[in-house]
C-alpha positions, 0 to 999 in steps of 0.5 A: 499500499502507498503512503499519501501526502496532502499538498498545499492544494489539498490534494492526496499524492500516493507515493512509495519511498525507500530510504538510502544514500543521496542524492536520491532519485525521484521518478516523475511519470508521464501523461496518464501514467502512474508509479506502477510502471515498468520503468518506475518499478525497475528503477526503484529496484536498481536504486535499492541494489545501489542502497540509494533513496528513491521516490515515486508517486502518482499525480493528482488524477493519476493512479491512486492519488485523489482527483479527477484526471480531467480536472488537472493540468501541467500546473497542477502536476507541477505543483504535486511534483513540488510537494513530493520533493518535500519528502526528500532531503538534499539535492535530488536526481530527477528521472522524468518519462514523457510529461515527466521530463516537462515536469522535471524541467519545471522543477529545475527552473523553479528549485534548482538548488534541489536538483543534482542531475536530471535524466529525461526519457522521451522528454515532452516539454511543451507538448500540449502546445506544440504537440496537441494544439499544433496538431489539431486542425482549425475545426478541432481548435474550434471544438475544443474552445467552444466545448471544453474538450475534445476526444482523441484515439489512443494507441495505449488504450481502448479509451480515447484521450480527452484533451481539456481546454484548461490543459491547453490554456493552463499549459501556456503559462508553463512552457519552458522551450521559449525562455532560457533553459539553463541546467547546471547539473549533469543531464541526459536525454534518452530518445527512441527513433521509433517514438511516434508520440515524441519524434527525434526532431523534438529531442533535438530541439530540447538539446539545441535549446538547453544550456549547461556544462553536461548535457547529452542526448542518447538515441536508441534504435528502434526504441518507441515511446514506452522505452521499457524493453530490457535494453532500454531499461539498462540504458536508463539505469546507465544514464542514472549512474552517468548523472551520478558520477557527474554529480560526484565530480561537481561535488554535489552534496546529499 
């Protein structure tokens, strides 16, 4: 059973946490994902083997946390992540998958002193604007604005994605690719070249936009958006280990 944290916004956030060495690792899941996914659980087991602290949690409206998914937006989930970070001590390594990569970048901008390093897996910053809104036809945009939501087919579920007007409009205040993005800690971006949700061009745009002393992008042949094959999971933990080693060189303190 998970533990629960009540955020300053009175949302109940479900989480699993293990104690260990710092810097700890915080896993940030994707849009409509939860903390029981393959990557989150694999990384927790890996962290336990290393004796390292680890935290995974569900955003509000996701998994076992309170709230309705359709009521949520990027800012709400950023606030949830910021609250979850208070469960940890000292700088942390953020591992963000898809939307979690955007949340990780928002945290890095808001509380850089709490971030020791970052790993983005098919990171999707600004996807509500550059992926969803930009991908809608003029008639779909008009329907969304008039009706307040629009349903889109999903490759990952029999149920369609329902995109709300609030998700789009609130996301415009959380964009990170329109202003400087300085990441002063080790960063690894991981991207599959068979990802149809977050294309390689998006990963290259993020790499070009971000600045910092130690930023690398790894492209994995034939990997899709899930990035959950045994080979991909090994790439993930290798990247986390590289960030930890880079952090040690930069003399990060737990």
